N, C-alpha and C positions, 0 to 999 in steps of 0.2 A: 504494500500500500504506500509505503514511504517513497519508493522509487517512482511509482505512478504520480505522486504529488509533485515530485521534482520535475518529471517530464512535462507535466501540464504547465508548471510555472515557466520552464524553459521554452515551451512551445509558444506561450503568449507574450514572453518578454520582448521580442522584436517589435510586435505590434504596439505594445505599451510605450516603448521608447520612441517609436515613430510618432505616435499620437502626442506624446509629451513634447517632442521637438517641434511640432507644427505650430503651437502657440494659439493664442486667442484672437479671434477676428472681431473687429469693430467696423461699423459702417455708418456713414452720415455725410453731411455736406462739409467740405473743407472751407472753413470760415477765413475771411481775409484778416490780416494782421499778424502781429508777432507777440507772444509765441504762437505757434501753429495750434489751431483749435479745430476739433471735429464737432460740429453741431449735430447731435443725434435726435432723430424724431422720437418723441415720447420719453426722452432721457436727458440727463444732465450733459452739458458739453464736456468734452475731454481735452485736456492739454496734451498735445503730441510731442514726443521727443524721440531722439534716435542718434545715430552716428552722423558725422558731418555731411556726407553725401545724401543721407535721408532727409536731413534738415533743409538741404538745398532743394530737394523735390517738394517738400512741404511748403517752401517759400515761393515756389514758381507761380507767378501771377496767372499763368495760363490754366492752372488747375483750381483756382479759387471758385468756390460754389459748386464744384464738381461733386457728383455722387461718388464718394471716395470710400475705399475699403483698405484697411491695413491689418496686418497680422503681426502680433508681438505679445507683449505681456503687460498686464495691469500693474501699476506701481502704487495703487491706492490713492485716495484723496483727489480723485478726478484727473489722474495723470496716467498716460499710456505710452510705453516705449515700443516703437516700431522695431521689428527685427532688423538686423544689419542689412545694408543695401545689397550685398552679394547673395542674399537669400531671395531676393526679388519678391517681396511681400507687400507691394503697394499696387492697387488696382483702381480703375475708374469703371463705373457701370454706366453704359450708354446704349440706348436702343435695345435693351434686354440682354446685352452682352457684357461679360466681365473681361475688361481689357487691361493688359499689363502695361505699366508706364515705362517708356524708354525714350531716348533722345537720339536723333539721327543726323549725321552730317551728309548732306546731299553731295557735296564736292568730293569728299574722301571715302564715302560709303563706310563710315565708322559709326557703330552703335555704342552708346554709353547709357548708364543707368541713372545719371543725375544731370541736371541742366548745366549749361555753361558753354564755353568755347571749345571747338574741336581741338584735340591734342595735336593735330597735324597742321591744318590750315589756319586755325585760330578764328574761323567763322563761327557764329552762334549756331548751336545745334537746334533742330526743330523737335518739338514734342511729337512723339510717334507712339500712338496707342495701338497695341496688337493683341489679338486673341491668343496667339501662340508664337513661340520663338523656335519651333521645330524647323530644321533646315537652315539655321543661322549659326552653325558651328564654324570651325576653322575652314577657310576656303569658300564659305558661302556667305554672301553679303546679306541676304534677307532684307532687302530694302524696305522703305516706308510703305505703309498701307495707303490705299487710294483715298 
């Protein structure tokens, strides 16, 4: 019986770790101003925080008042930390679709995950919302959506 219990625990451990690593999702309107705030329907506003590239996304004026979703962790007292930018945990909901936030340089065909100038040509990157980034690995540009 004891061996069976261990096997059951070990069988469910990867699923529990995966679920714990996913984080909590929050959704609302990205309110203008600083610090970044998420105005939630039927709930209290949340102050959003995160790493520097995440804060740059949250401050992007092109996303203000967007139907915004972030995944991360509650810090209590009306504060929420968005997961690190490399985990790609920020989305905009538009026309019934959940779109991932990215930025695209049309000149150099370079995608980044936070706004600013292109690391190559120094032109400003364009906001590029996409459903999926499959096919955008090394050697595949996966240009902007129409």
